C-alpha positions in Angstrom: 0.0 0.0 0.0 1.3 3.4 -0.9 0.6 6.2 1.6 0.7 9.6 -0.1 -1.4 11.6 2.5 -1.1 11.5 6.3 -3.7 13.3 8.4 -2.6 14.0 12.0 -5.7 14.1 14.3 -5.1 15.2 17.8 -6.6 16.6 21.0 -3.6 18.2 22.7 -4.2 21.1 25.2 -0.6 21.3 26.3 1.0 20.3 23.0 2.7 17.1 24.0 0.5 14.8 22.0 0.9 17.1 18.9 4.7 16.9 19.2 4.6 13.1 19.2 2.4 12.9 16.1 4.6 15.3 14.2 7.7 13.2 15.2 5.9 10.1 14.0 4.9 11.8 10.7 8.5 12.7 10.1 9.4 9.0 9.8 6.5 8.2 7.4 7.9 9.7 4.2 4.5 10.9 3.1 4.2 13.4 0.3 1.6 15.4 2.2 0.9 15.8 5.9 -2.2 17.7 7.1 -3.4 18.3 10.7 -6.9 18.1 12.1 -6.8 19.9 15.5 -9.6 18.7 17.8 -8.3 21.0 20.6 -10.0 24.4 20.1 -13.4 24.9 21.7 -15.1 25.2 18.3 -14.0 21.7 17.3 -16.9 20.2 19.2 -19.4 22.0 17.0 -17.9 21.7 13.5 -19.4 19.5 10.8 -18.5 15.8 10.7 -15.2 15.2 9.0 -15.1 12.4 6.4 -11.9 10.6 5.6 -11.1 8.2 2.8 -8.0 6.2 1.9 -5.4 8.6 3.5 -3.6 7.4 6.6 -5.1 8.8 9.8 -2.8 9.2 12.8 -4.9 9.8 15.9 -3.3 11.1 19.1 -5.0 11.5 22.5 -3.8 12.3 26.0 -4.5 9.8 28.9 -6.3 11.0 32.0 -6.1 8.4 34.8 -5.9 5.5 32.4 -8.7 6.6 30.1 -9.3 9.0 27.3 -10.8 12.4 28.4 -14.5 12.5 27.6 -14.2 15.8 25.9 -11.6 14.3 23.5 -13.9 11.3 22.9 -16.8 13.5 22.0 -14.7 15.4 19.4 -13.2 12.2 18.0 -16.7 10.9 17.4 -17.2 13.7 14.9 -14.9 11.9 12.5 -15.9 9.2 10.0 -13.6 6.8 8.2 -14.3 4.7 5.1 -12.1 1.7 5.8 -9.4 4.3 6.5 -6.1 3.0 8.0 -5.3 4.5 11.3 -2.3 4.7 13.6 -3.4 5.1 17.2 -1.3 7.0 19.8 -1.9 7.8 23.4 0.3 10.1 25.6 0.5 9.7 29.3 2.4 11.3 32.2 4.7 8.4 33.1 2.4 6.5 35.4 0.3 4.1 33.1 -2.0 4.3 30.2 -4.1 1.3 31.2 -7.2 1.1 29.0 -6.7 4.3 27.0 -5.1 2.8 23.9 -7.6 0.0 23.6 -10.4 2.6 24.1 -9.0 4.6 21.2 -8.8 1.5 19.0 -12.5 0.7 19.8 -13.6 4.2 19.1 -11.7 4.3 15.8 -13.1 1.0 14.7 -16.6 2.0 15.5 -16.1 5.2 13.4 -15.0 3.3 10.3 -11.2 3.3 10.7 -9.0 0.2 10.5 -6.3 0.2 13.2 -2.9 -0.8 11.8 -0.6 0.2 14.6 -0.6 1.6 18.1 1.8 3.4 20.4 1.9 4.8 24.0 4.3 7.6 24.5 5.2 9.8 27.5 4.6 13.5 27.9 5.1 16.0 30.7 2.4 15.4 33.3 -0.3 18.1 33.5 0.1 18.2 37.3 3.9 18.8 37.3 5.3 21.6 39.4 8.5 22.7 41.0 7.5 20.8 44.2 6.6 17.7 42.2 8.3 17.5 38.8 6.6 14.9 36.7 8.2 13.7 33.4 9.4 17.3 32.9 10.4 18.1 29.3 8.9 15.1 27.7 8.6 14.2 24.9 12.3 14.8 24.7 14.8 14.2 21.8 14.9 10.5 22.6 11.1 10.2 22.6 10.8 12.1 19.3 13.5 9.9 17.7 11.5 6.8 18.8 8.3 8.4 17.4 10.1 8.8 14.0 11.3 5.2 14.2 7.8 4.1 14.8 6.7 6.1 11.8 9.3 4.4 9.7 8.0 1.0 10.9 4.4 1.8 10.1 5.5 3.0 6.6 7.3 -0.3 6.1 4.4 -2.3 7.3 2.0 -0.6 4.9 4.3 -0.8 2.0 4.5 -4.6 2.5 0.7 -5.0 2.1 -1.3 -4.9 -1.0 -4.5 -4.0 0.8 -6.0 -3.8 4.3 -7.4 -7.3 3.8 -3.9 -8.5 4.4 -3.9 -7.0 7.9 -4.0 -9.2 11.0 -6.1 -7.8 13.9 -4.1 -5.4 16.0 -3.6 -6.7 19.5 -3.4 -4.0 22.2 -3.1 -4.0 26.0 -6.1 -3.0 28.1 -9.3 -4.4 29.5 -13.0 -4.4 28.6 -15.0 -3.1 30.4 -12.6 -0.1 30.8 -11.6 1.2 34.2 -14.0 3.7 35.7 -13.5 7.3 34.7 -12.0 9.5 37.5 -14.2 12.6 38.0 -12.6 16.0 38.6 -15.7 18.1 38.8 -15.3 21.7 39.9 -11.5 21.3 40.4 -9.8 24.1 38.5 -6.7 26.3 38.5 -6.8 29.6 40.4 -5.3 33.0 39.5 -3.0 35.1 41.6 -4.3 38.6 40.8 -1.1 40.2 42.0 0.8 38.4 39.3 -1.8 38.4 36.5 -1.4 40.9 33.7 -4.7 40.0 32.0 -2.8 39.0 28.9 -5.5 36.4 27.9 -3.1 33.6 27.1 -5.0 31.3 29.5 -8.3 31.9 27.8 -6.7 31.4 24.3 -5.3 28.0 25.2 -8.3 26.6 27.1 -9.8 23.7 25.0 -13.3 24.1 26.5 -13.7 27.8 26.8 -13.7 27.6 30.5 -11.5 30.7 31.1 -12.6 34.2 30.4 -10.6 37.4 30.8 -12.1 40.8 31.3 -11.3 42.9 34.5 -10.2 39.6 36.1 -9.8 36.0 35.1 -12.8 33.8 35.7 -12.8 30.0 35.4 -16.0 27.9 34.9 -15.5 24.8 37.1 -18.1 22.9 35.2 -16.3 23.3 31.9 -12.7 22.9 33.2 -11.2 19.4 32.4 -8.1 20.0 34.6 -5.7 19.8 31.6 -3.6 22.6 33.2 -2.8 24.1 29.8 -3.5 27.6 31.3 -0.9 27.0 34.0 1.8 26.0 31.5 1.1 28.9 29.2 0.9 31.7 31.8 3.9 34.0 31.3 4.0 35.3 34.9 3.1 32.1 36.8 -0.2 33.7 37.9 -2.2 30.5 37.1 -1.7 27.8 39.7 -3.4 24.8 41.3 -4.1 24.9 45.0 -6.7 22.1 45.3 -5.6 19.7 47.9 -6.9 16.7 46.0 -4.8 17.6 43.0 -1.7 18.4 45.0 -2.0 15.1 46.9 -2.2 13.2 43.6 0.8 15.1 42.2 2.9 14.3 45.3 1.9 10.6 45.1 2.9 10.5 41.5 6.2 12.1 42.2 7.0 9.6 45.0 5.9 6.5 43.1 6.1 7.2 39.4 9.3 9.2 38.8 11.3 6.4 37.2 11.6 7.0 33.5 9.3 5.0 31.3 9.9 4.4 27.6 7.4 4.4 24.7 5.7 1.2 23.7 4.6 0.4 20.1 2.4 -2.3 18.6 2.5 -3.3 15.0 
């Protein structure tokens, strides 16, 4: 099979998943690479996107071993037509558990044919100076491995005459999936003494939970605790004080600091 067009499809509030997909695409040697960004708030209301014979590379972050519901809802606005798909999840160095299997099931239900899967590591959303969690990842080593994965996918597809030659992709995970962890009404706060009202936090929020006028307001019902607003704030005015989040971050730092490496399935 010849792959001339690759479409990168991602939900990536903090940019880590997007970096992995671009690294993977670099190894695929496709003539054309386009991106479908499911991150902005308006992605949930756009028309259904139909894909054909191009190769879809889908990337999603992992939240507590599952895909975030907001990302799932946006992914369900895509339709494949026996479209080959590479599935990628990015997690914060603890575990990805059922997320990759969940992504495979969603892709299959939408008309895509999974041909390969990968789990990569990105800087954890809850990282802080007090609890640094997979800081700086994906790093150069991760991106090199993503490119190698892309090369392997390219070789696999070139060795096939059609998707009928494909053996079912076997991925780790369990059905039923683990229960979703709920983070309702837990959201970052703003130190008004440090805030310059620049609006970067509102611009990067994937759900439109943040508004900036005379002060910064955060809608706890919309916030998905991705912490993109914290990472983008130029003055450090956005921060997380919630005890539940801080306790989780400290546990992760104490128990999940040993470096994990990407896993790929072909």
